[in-house]
C-alpha positions as YAML, in Angstrom:
chain: A
units: angstrom
residues:
- id: 1
  name: MET
  ca: [58.54, 15.55, 31.97]
- id: 2
  name: LYS
  ca: [59.71, 11.97, 32.04]
- id: 3
  name: THR
  ca: [62.79, 10.15, 30.75]
- id: 4
  name: LEU
  ca: [62.10, 7.61, 28.01]
- id: 5
  name: SER
  ca: [63.34, 4.05, 28.39]
- id: 6
  name: GLU
  ca: [65.29, 2.43, 25.57]
- id: 7
  name: LYS
  ca: [62.13, 0.45, 24.66]
- id: 8
  name: GLU
  ca: [60.09, 3.70, 24.51]
- id: 9
  name: ILE
  ca: [62.75, 5.36, 22.36]
- id: 10
  name: LYS
  ca: [62.70, 2.43, 19.93]
- id: 11
  name: GLU
  ca: [58.92, 2.61, 19.77]
- id: 12
  name: LEU
  ca: [59.15, 6.33, 18.96]
- id: 13
  name: MET
  ca: [61.60, 5.45, 16.14]
- id: 14
  name: GLU
  ca: [59.00, 3.06, 14.72]
- id: 15
  name: ASP
  ca: [56.28, 5.71, 14.84]
- id: 16
  name: ILE
  ca: [58.24, 8.54, 13.16]
- id: 17
  name: ILE
  ca: [59.30, 8.57, 9.50]
- id: 18
  name: TRP
  ca: [61.59, 11.67, 9.42]
- id: 19
  name: GLY
  ca: [64.47, 12.72, 11.65]
- id: 20
  name: THR
  ca: [67.37, 15.16, 11.74]
- id: 21
  name: LEU
  ca: [70.82, 13.84, 11.01]
- id: 22
  name: ILE
  ca: [73.51, 16.08, 12.56]
- id: 23
  name: ALA
  ca: [77.17, 16.00, 11.72]
- id: 24
  name: ILE
  ca: [80.21, 18.33, 12.01]
- id: 25
  name: ASP
  ca: [81.34, 20.46, 9.08]
- id: 26
  name: LYS
  ca: [84.48, 22.55, 9.68]
- id: 27
  name: GLY
  ca: [83.90, 22.59, 13.40]
- id: 28
  name: GLN
  ca: [80.21, 23.58, 13.12]
- id: 29
  name: PRO
  ca: [77.05, 21.49, 13.35]
- id: 30
  name: TYR
  ca: [75.32, 20.69, 10.02]
- id: 31
  name: ALA
  ca: [71.93, 19.04, 9.89]
- id: 32
  name: ILE
  ca: [69.50, 17.61, 7.29]
- id: 33
  name: GLU
  ca: [66.05, 16.13, 7.53]
- id: 34
  name: THR
  ca: [65.89, 12.59, 6.26]
- id: 35
  name: SER
  ca: [63.70, 9.48, 6.36]
- id: 36
  name: PHE
  ca: [65.02, 6.51, 8.32]
- id: 37
  name: ALA
  ca: [64.37, 3.01, 9.56]
- id: 38
  name: THR
  ca: [65.75, 0.88, 12.35]
- id: 39
  name: ASP
  ca: [66.31, -2.71, 13.37]
- id: 40
  name: ASN
  ca: [67.23, -3.83, 16.85]
- id: 41
  name: ASN
  ca: [70.83, -2.63, 16.50]
- id: 42
  name: TYR
  ca: [71.04, 0.16, 13.92]
- id: 43
  name: LEU
  ca: [69.38, 3.20, 12.43]
- id: 44
  name: TYR
  ca: [69.55, 3.39, 8.61]
- id: 45
  name: THR
  ca: [69.32, 6.59, 6.66]
- id: 46
  name: GLY
  ca: [70.89, 8.39, 3.73]
- id: 47
  name: SER
  ca: [71.77, 11.66, 2.08]
- id: 48
  name: LYS
  ca: [72.81, 12.92, -1.35]
- id: 49
  name: PHE
  ca: [75.79, 11.03, -2.68]
- id: 50
  name: GLY
  ca: [78.69, 13.49, -2.75]
- id: 51
  name: GLY
  ca: [76.70, 16.14, -0.96]
- id: 52
  name: ARG
  ca: [77.67, 18.12, 2.07]
- id: 53
  name: MET
  ca: [76.43, 15.57, 4.67]
- id: 54
  name: ASN
  ca: [78.23, 12.74, 2.85]
- id: 55
  name: ARG
  ca: [81.44, 14.75, 2.87]
- id: 56
  name: CYS
  ca: [81.00, 15.50, 6.59]
- id: 57
  name: ILE
  ca: [80.55, 11.83, 7.51]
- id: 58
  name: ALA
  ca: [83.45, 10.76, 5.34]
- id: 59
  name: LYS
  ca: [85.72, 13.16, 7.28]
- id: 60
  name: ASN
  ca: [84.21, 12.63, 10.75]
- id: 61
  name: PRO
  ca: [81.76, 9.79, 11.43]
- id: 62
  name: ALA
  ca: [80.53, 11.31, 14.73]
- id: 63
  name: VAL
  ca: [76.80, 12.06, 14.32]
- id: 64
  name: SER
  ca: [73.64, 12.68, 16.25]
- id: 65
  name: PHE
  ca: [70.17, 11.70, 15.05]
- id: 66
  name: LYS
  ca: [67.19, 13.53, 16.55]
- id: 67
  name: ILE
  ca: [63.52, 12.61, 16.33]
- id: 68
  name: CYS
  ca: [60.41, 14.04, 17.93]
- id: 69
  name: ASP
  ca: [56.68, 14.34, 17.71]
- id: 70
  name: SER
  ca: [54.35, 16.72, 19.42]
- id: 71
  name: THR
  ca: [50.80, 18.03, 19.50]
- id: 72
  name: LYS
  ca: [50.35, 21.45, 17.99]
- id: 73
  name: ASP
  ca: [50.18, 23.06, 21.44]
- id: 74
  name: ALA
  ca: [53.30, 21.03, 22.59]
- id: 75
  name: LYS
  ca: [51.43, 19.81, 25.67]
- id: 76
  name: MET
  ca: [52.17, 16.24, 24.56]
- id: 77
  name: PHE
  ca: [55.51, 15.40, 23.08]
- id: 78
  name: ARG
  ca: [58.20, 12.72, 22.76]
- id: 79
  name: ALA
  ca: [61.78, 13.38, 21.67]
- id: 80
  name: ALA
  ca: [64.85, 11.23, 21.38]
- id: 81
  name: ILE
  ca: [68.47, 11.51, 20.33]
- id: 82
  name: ILE
  ca: [71.09, 9.01, 19.28]
- id: 83
  name: GLU
  ca: [74.75, 10.03, 19.65]
- id: 84
  name: SER
  ca: [76.88, 7.57, 17.71]
- id: 85
  name: GLU
  ca: [79.05, 7.14, 14.60]
- id: 86
  name: ALA
  ca: [77.85, 6.68, 11.02]
- id: 87
  name: THR
  ca: [79.27, 4.15, 8.60]
- id: 88
  name: ILE
  ca: [78.89, 4.85, 4.89]
- id: 89
  name: LEU
  ca: [77.61, 1.62, 3.42]
- id: 90
  name: THR
  ca: [79.56, 0.24, 0.50]
- id: 91
  name: GLU
  ca: [79.00, -3.55, 0.74]
- id: 92
  name: ARG
  ca: [76.07, -4.85, -1.30]
- id: 93
  name: ASP
  ca: [74.57, -6.91, 1.56]
- id: 94
  name: ALA
  ca: [74.65, -3.93, 3.89]
- id: 95
  name: VAL
  ca: [73.12, -1.66, 1.21]
- id: 96
  name: LEU
  ca: [70.35, -4.23, 0.60]
- id: 97
  name: HIS
  ca: [69.62, -4.53, 4.32]
- id: 98
  name: CYS
  ca: [69.41, -0.76, 4.65]
- id: 99
  name: LEU
  ca: [67.19, -0.33, 1.64]
- id: 100
  name: ARG
  ca: [64.88, -3.12, 2.67]
- id: 101
  name: ALA
  ca: [64.41, -1.55, 6.10]
- id: 102
  name: ILE
  ca: [63.71, 1.92, 4.69]
- id: 103
  name: TYR
  ca: [61.49, 0.70, 1.82]
- id: 104
  name: GLN
  ca: [59.43, -1.42, 4.21]
- id: 105
  name: LYS
  ca: [58.93, 1.44, 6.67]
- id: 106
  name: LEU
  ca: [57.97, 3.86, 3.89]
- id: 107
  name: GLY
  ca: [55.72, 1.32, 2.11]
- id: 108
  name: LEU
  ca: [57.74, 1.49, -1.14]
- id: 109
  name: PRO
  ca: [57.71, -1.44, -3.61]
- id: 110
  name: ALA
  ca: [60.32, -4.08, -2.80]
- id: 111
  name: SER
  ca: [60.73, -4.73, -6.52]
- id: 112
  name: ARG
  ca: [63.00, -1.65, -6.80]
- id: 113
  name: ILE
  ca: [65.48, -2.57, -4.07]
- id: 114
  name: GLU
  ca: [67.88, -4.83, -6.07]
- id: 115
  name: ALA
  ca: [68.36, -2.27, -8.92]
- id: 116
  name: ARG
  ca: [68.73, 0.57, -6.44]
- id: 117
  name: ALA
  ca: [71.39, -1.36, -4.49]
- id: 118
  name: ASP
  ca: [73.30, -2.09, -7.71]
- id: 119
  name: ARG
  ca: [73.20, 1.60, -8.69]
- id: 120
  name: ASN
  ca: [74.32, 2.55, -5.22]
- id: 121
  name: ILE
  ca: [77.29, 0.17, -5.22]
- id: 122
  name: ALA
  ca: [78.29, 1.31, -8.70]
- id: 123
  name: LYS
  ca: [78.09, 4.93, -7.42]
- id: 124
  name: LYS
  ca: [75.55, 5.73, -10.12]
- id: 125
  name: ASP
  ca: [72.85, 6.50, -7.60]
- id: 126
  name: SER
  ca: [72.13, 9.92, -6.07]
- id: 127
  name: LEU
  ca: [71.95, 8.46, -2.56]
- id: 128
  name: SER
  ca: [74.60, 7.60, -0.02]
- id: 129
  name: LEU
  ca: [73.45, 5.24, 2.74]
- id: 130
  name: TYR
  ca: [74.46, 5.17, 6.42]
- id: 131
  name: ARG
  ca: [74.28, 2.76, 9.31]
- id: 132
  name: ILE
  ca: [74.24, 4.27, 12.77]
- id: 133
  name: PRO
  ca: [74.57, 2.01, 15.84]
- id: 134
  name: LEU
  ca: [71.74, 2.46, 18.35]
- id: 135
  name: LYS
  ca: [73.95, 3.53, 21.28]
- id: 136
  name: ASN
  ca: [73.97, 6.54, 23.55]
- id: 137
  name: LEU
  ca: [70.20, 6.85, 23.35]
- id: 138
  name: GLY
  ca: [68.38, 9.56, 25.24]
- id: 139
  name: GLY
  ca: [64.79, 10.73, 25.29]
- id: 140
  name: VAL
  ca: [62.11, 12.68, 27.14]
- id: 141
  name: ALA
  ca: [58.36, 12.95, 26.98]
- id: 142
  name: SER
  ca: [55.64, 15.00, 28.49]
- id: 143
  name: GLY
  ca: [53.84, 13.27, 31.30]
- id: 144
  name: ARG
  ca: [51.39, 11.08, 29.35]
...
């Protein structure tokens, strides 16, 4: 097994579409699977507006985000974790930046971003968006 460099962790983040967002709820870990995107400084993701994850982050912004990929026999794998704090995005420019990153990574039409951002800011959207600084990164991989 080898330790991944920050560059290798960021490459893994580009390769993977889904990850696990982990927060604390009443002293216990709570996790959801969610799509995400990154830029050089942040990971962007979301959850249901007003849902359990959103309530957890509003109370305690400490989160971890876990990503991994593996062959079926697990002989080849890469895994990474980010331990950081999540910010719930409420400013239109931040929401637009987040949505652009996620839409581009997922190949969704950019024509929907402005309307989605406006619904999000007006709290008429079902999605709450988060920005997580890319700090406290760790990762391992099988010997490739």
